[in-house]
ZAMARGU-4260 file (C-alpha; in steps of 0.2 Angstrom, whole numbers, plus 5000, padded with zeros to 4 digits):
<rodrens>
0) 5895/5622/5770 | 5898/5623/5752 | 5892/5605/5750 | 5876/5609/5759 | 5873/5624/5749
5) 5875/5614/5733 | 5863/5601/5739 | 5850/5614/5743 | 5852/5622/5726 | 5850/5605/5717
10) 5834/5602/5728 | 5827/5619/5724 | 5831/5617/5705 | 5822/5600/5705 | 5807/5607/5714
15) 5806/5622/5703 | 5807/5610/5688 | 5793/5599/5695 | 5782/5614/5698 | 5785/5621/5681
20) 5780/5604/5673 | 5765/5602/5684 | 5759/5620/5679 | 5762/5616/5661 | 5752/5600/5661
25) 5738/5610/5670 | 5739/5623/5656 | 5738/5609/5643 | 5724/5601/5651 | 5714/5617/5651
30) 5718/5620/5632 | 5713/5602/5628 | 5695/5605/5633 | 5685/5605/5617 | 5677/5621/5611
35) 5659/5619/5606 | 5644/5630/5600 | 5626/5626/5606 | 5609/5631/5602 | 5593/5628/5612
40) 5580/5615/5607 | 5564/5624/5605 | 5545/5619/5606 | 5536/5624/5590 | 5520/5621/5580
45) 5525/5608/5567 | 5514/5604/5552 | 5508/5586/5550 | 5514/5582/5533 | 5514/5566/5523
50) 5526/5565/5509 | 5523/5553/5494 | 5533/5550/5478 | 5525/5549/5461 | 5528/5550/5442
55) 5519/5564/5432 | 5506/5557/5420 | 5496/5565/5406 | 5478/5570/5409 | 5472/5560/5394
60) 5481/5548/5382 | 5473/5544/5365 | 5480/5531/5353 | 5475/5534/5335 | 5472/5518/5325
65) 5460/5514/5310 | 5445/5504/5313 | 5449/5493/5298 | 5466/5489/5289 | 5470/5502/5276
70) 5486/5508/5269 | 5492/5525/5275 | 5492/5539/5261 | 5498/5553/5272 | 5503/5558/5290
75) 5501/5576/5293 | 5510/5578/5310 | 5526/5574/5318 | 5531/5570/5336 | 5530/5586/5347
80) 5517/5595/5336 | 5502/5603/5345 | 5486/5598/5338 | 5468/5604/5340 | 5452/5593/5343
85) 5445/5588/5326 | 5462/5592/5316 | 5466/5579/5302 | 5480/5568/5308 | 5481/5554/5295
90) 5473/5550/5278 | 5471/5532/5273 | 5469/5524/5256 | 5452/5528/5249 | 5450/5513/5236
95) 5436/5505/5246 | 5427/5521/5249 | 5428/5525/5230 | 5421/5508/5226 | 5407/5511/5239
100) 5403/5528/5231 | 5401/5519/5214 | 5390/5506/5222 | 5379/5520/5230 | 5377/5529/5213
105) 5372/5513/5204 | 5359/5509/5218 | 5352/5526/5217 | 5350/5525/5198 | 5342/5508/5200
110) 5330/5514/5214 | 5324/5528/5202 | 5321/5516/5188 | 5312/5504/5200 | 5300/5518/5206
115) 5296/5522/5188 | 5292/5503/5185 | 5282/5502/5201 | 5271/5517/5194 | 5266/5507/5179
120) 5264/5491/5189 | 5280/5483/5182 | 5287/5478/5199 | 5281/5475/5217 | 5283/5487/5232
125) 5293/5474/5241 | 5306/5475/5227 | 5308/5494/5230 | 5309/5492/5249 | 5323/5479/5247
130) 5333/5491/5236 | 5330/5505/5248 | 5338/5494/5262 | 5353/5490/5251 | 5355/5509/5248
135) 5355/5513/5266 | 5368/5499/5270 | 5379/5506/5257 | 5378/5524/5263 | 5381/5518/5281
140) 5397/5508/5275 | 5402/5524/5265 | 5400/5535/5281 | 5411/5522/5291 | 5424/5521/5277
145) 5425/5540/5277 | 5428/5541/5295 | 5441/5527/5294 | 5450/5535/5280 | 5452/5552/5288
150) 5458/5551/5306 | 5456/5566/5317 | 5462/5571/5334 | 5449/5568/5348 | 5457/5580/5360
155) 5468/5596/5361 | 5486/5589/5364 | 5503/5585/5359 | 5509/5571/5347 | 5520/5560/5358
160) 5522/5544/5347 | 5522/5541/5328 | 5525/5523/5323 | 5522/5523/5304 | 5526/5533/5289
165) 5516/5537/5273 | 5514/5521/5262 | 5515/5509/5277 | 5501/5497/5281 | 5498/5498/5299
170) 5498/5481/5308 | 5496/5478/5327 | 5501/5495/5333 | 5493/5512/5334 | 5499/5525/5321
175) 5500/5540/5333 | 5498/5544/5351 | 5491/5561/5357 | 5493/5567/5375 | 5485/5581/5384
180) 5496/5587/5399 | 5486/5602/5404 | 5483/5598/5418 | 5495/5584/5422 | 5491/5571/5436
185) 5499/5561/5449 | 5494/5545/5458 | 5499/5541/5476 | 5494/5527/5488 | 5490/5533/5505
190) 5489/5523/5521 | 5471/5517/5526 | 5473/5527/5542 | 5472/5543/5532 | 5456/5538/5523
195) 5445/5550/5533 | 5457/5564/5532 | 5460/5566/5513 | 5446/5572/5503 | 5442/5578/5485
200) 5446/5596/5482 | 5460/5597/5495 | 5475/5607/5490 | 5492/5599/5491 | 5510/5605/5488
205) 5520/5597/5474 | 5539/5598/5471 | 5547/5592/5454 | 5565/5587/5454 | 5568/5597/5438
210) 5563/5613/5447 | 5570/5611/5465 | 5567/5628/5471 | 5548/5629/5466 | 5533/5622/5474
215) 5517/5619/5463 | 5499/5618/5470 | 5489/5602/5466 | 5472/5597/5470 | 5464/5580/5475
220) 5453/5576/5461 | 5449/5558/5465 | 5449/5547/5481 | 5446/5529/5476 | 5432/5521/5486
225) 5440/5505/5491 | 5456/5500/5501 | 5468/5488/5494 | 5467/5472/5505 | 5486/5467/5502
230) 5494/5484/5505 | 5481/5493/5516 | 5482/5508/5505 | 5470/5518/5494 | 5474/5527/5477
235) 5473/5546/5477 | 5473/5556/5461 | 5480/5573/5461 | 5479/5586/5447 | 5491/5601/5443
240) 5487/5615/5432 | 5500/5616/5418 | 5496/5630/5407 | 5514/5633/5402 | 5518/5615/5399
245) 5533/5616/5410 | 5529/5600/5419 | 5530/5585/5408 | 5524/5567/5409 | 5538/5555/5416
250) 5545/5568/5428 | 5548/5563/5446 | 5538/5572/5459 | 5535/5573/5478 | 5518/5576/5485
255) 5516/5585/5502 | 5499/5582/5510 | 5496/5593/5525 | 5485/5586/5538 | 5485/5599/5551
260) 5498/5603/5564 | 5505/5598/5581 | 5517/5604/5595 | 5534/5597/5594 | 5553/5600/5597
265) 5565/5606/5584 | 5584/5605/5584 | 5596/5612/5570 | 5600/5598/5557 | 5618/5602/5560
270) 5617/5594/5577 | 5611/5577/5572 | 5624/5564/5570 | 5622/5547/5563 | 5629/5532/5572
275) 5642/5523/5560 | 5635/5506/5555 | 5617/5509/5560 | 5603/5520/5557 | 5603/5527/5575
280) 5604/5546/5577 | 5611/5556/5592 | 5615/5573/5598 | 5626/5580/5612 | 5617/5590/5626
285) 5628/5601/5636 | 5624/5601/5655 | 5635/5610/5668 | 5650/5610/5656 | 5648/5591/5651
290) 5642/5585/5634 | 5630/5570/5636 | 5626/5559/5621 | 5607/5557/5618 | 5600/5544/5606
295) 5585/5553/5597 | 5571/5548/5586 | 5568/5561/5572 | 5553/5565/5562 | 5551/5578/5548
300) 5565/5588/5541 | 5559/5606/5541 | 5570/5618/5532 | 5586/5618/5542 | 5579/5609/5557
305) 5574/5591/5562 | 5558/5587/5572 | 5563/5576/5587 | 5551/5564/5593 | 5561/5557/5608
310) 5577/5560/5617 | 5577/5579/5619 | 5567/5591/5629 | 5563/5609/5625 | 5577/5620/5633
315) 5591/5608/5631 | 5607/5615/5625 | 5612/5606/5609 | 5629/5605/5602 | 5629/5612/5584
320) 5647/5614/5581 | 5661/5603/5587 | 5651/5587/5590 | 5660/5576/5579 | 5675/5575/5591
325) 5665/5573/5607 | 5662/5557/5617 | 5649/5554/5630 | 5651/5564/5647 | 5666/5574/5641
330) 5669/5591/5648 | 5668/5605/5635 | 5669/5624/5634 | 5655/5633/5626 | 5659/5648/5615
335) 5648/5660/5607
</rodrens>
């Protein structure tokens, strides 16, 4: 009887142990179910925006050079100086001008003497006319030399280059460069499909890398009349007011040209995963407690959301937290 009781006891203990292990495995299975957070894919009005990159350029660039070789007497400005239109920038050697002034004085004296001789019949009228021509040529030369020996700024702007010093003899390179960067301009190349949609006077958004939290307003000032046959693009020139000179030539910029709007689906950017080793993007959609992997095509990045062109429908529950450890068709538990 004792033996039977002992056998029963062993069997009971074994059954209890098996039941306990099974319950524990069940409990562990419950705990192992991944916890995820979801958000609903929404249908929204999405702006149709084309983004282009460009380098900021000056509105006008002038290179200051003499019309004929002459030694530099004095340069009145340095790089970075602001200059006004008509301001004297450079004075050149005036030796030739002085010689021409002496020649003019001599010709004027001779002309006066010739006229006196003509009155008494000492010379012909033709001789006077020849001397008058010589005097006119000398005065014209003097005027040209005067302009050439005093170089003035043709624009309001800033000195951005100085290639010589006082006493140098310029050879092959401009003495100064003056730039006007109010406004500044950008040049982008738009696809030919947009030729009828971009027009002169259209306002565009411009962001500059130096000022990441600001957007500037630009205006289309020129749409080139022809399409490049090789690239099938056309140049578009954009002007940006720059009264405070914060935007400088050479800065990197992005141009956003808004061409209207369209209805589309948005998902949080945190939900979009990139497939390792490829450019494929995917999200996980939860349906009846199961996470399904969906390959998607993305469009614009708008704030903290991506536009989805295919792969997701409005109303789908998209995993926004916990997606990195999921596999396709895996059971999940959704938490708030």
